[in-house]
N, C-alpha and C positions, 0 to 999 in steps of 0.2 A: 763688313765686319767679319772676322774669321771666327772659327768655332771656339778657340781659346778665349777670345774677348767676350763672346756670348756667355761662356761658362763663368768667367770672372764676374760679369755683371749679374748673372743669376745668383751667384754666391753672395755678392755684396747686398743684393736686395733681401736675401734671407737674413742677413745680419742687421737689417733695419734701414737700409738705404732706399732711396727713391730714384727710379730710373728717369733721367731727363731726356728731352727730345734730341739732344746732341750726342747721344750714346755715352753720357757720363752718368755717374751715380752720386747723388747728394745725400748727406747725412743731416737730417733735421735735428735730431736729438744728439747731445754730446755723449753718446754711449759707446762709440768706437774709439778707443784710445790706443796709441802706440807709444813705445818708449825707446829712446836711443840707447842701445846696449851699453856703450862705453860712458856716455855723459850722464845717463839716467834721467834725461829730460823727457817729460811726457807731452804728447801732442794729441789734439783732438782732430780726427779725420773729418774734413769738410766735404771733399769731393774726390772721386777717382775718375780720371779721364784717360783717353787713349790718344797717343800721338797720331795725327792724320797720315803722316808719311810711313812711319815704321810700324804702326798699329800696336805699339808697346804701351802698357799702362804706366801712369804716373799718379802720384797722390799729392793733393793739396791739403795741407793741415796747418794748424795754428796752436800757439800756446799764448798765455797771457804774459805781458812784459814783466809783471811782478805779481805776487799773491793778491794784492788789493787793487790791482790796476784793471781798467776796462779796455786798455789798449792791447791789441793782439799783434803778434808777430807771425807772419805766414811764411811757410817754406814749401818748396816743391821737391818731392822725393822721386827720383827716376828709378826705373826697375832695377838697374844695376846696383842701387843702394838699398834695396829692400832688406837684404840680409843684415844690415846694420841696425835694424829695428825689430822689436818683438811686441806682440799684443799685450795689453794690460787688461786683465779680466776684472771687470767692475760688477760686483754682485749687487743687484738691486732688490 
């Protein structure tokens, strides 16, 4: 794991994530939300992982199929698409 990956993991842990044994970070609580800038769709970040070959991060996140649904839709966001999303600040 390179220095950049370590810094990303440390930052995500500070944001409430839990470091897993496979060098990924899981989010137990739905407190880290991101929003697609154009579509306005909000996603809950489930896990941040690193590609084994390229060492670049990617995000696994989900949203519910509809407001009253329990069914989730998962997406993978590669590093090249990070700029299409922005954080959603959820004040608790």
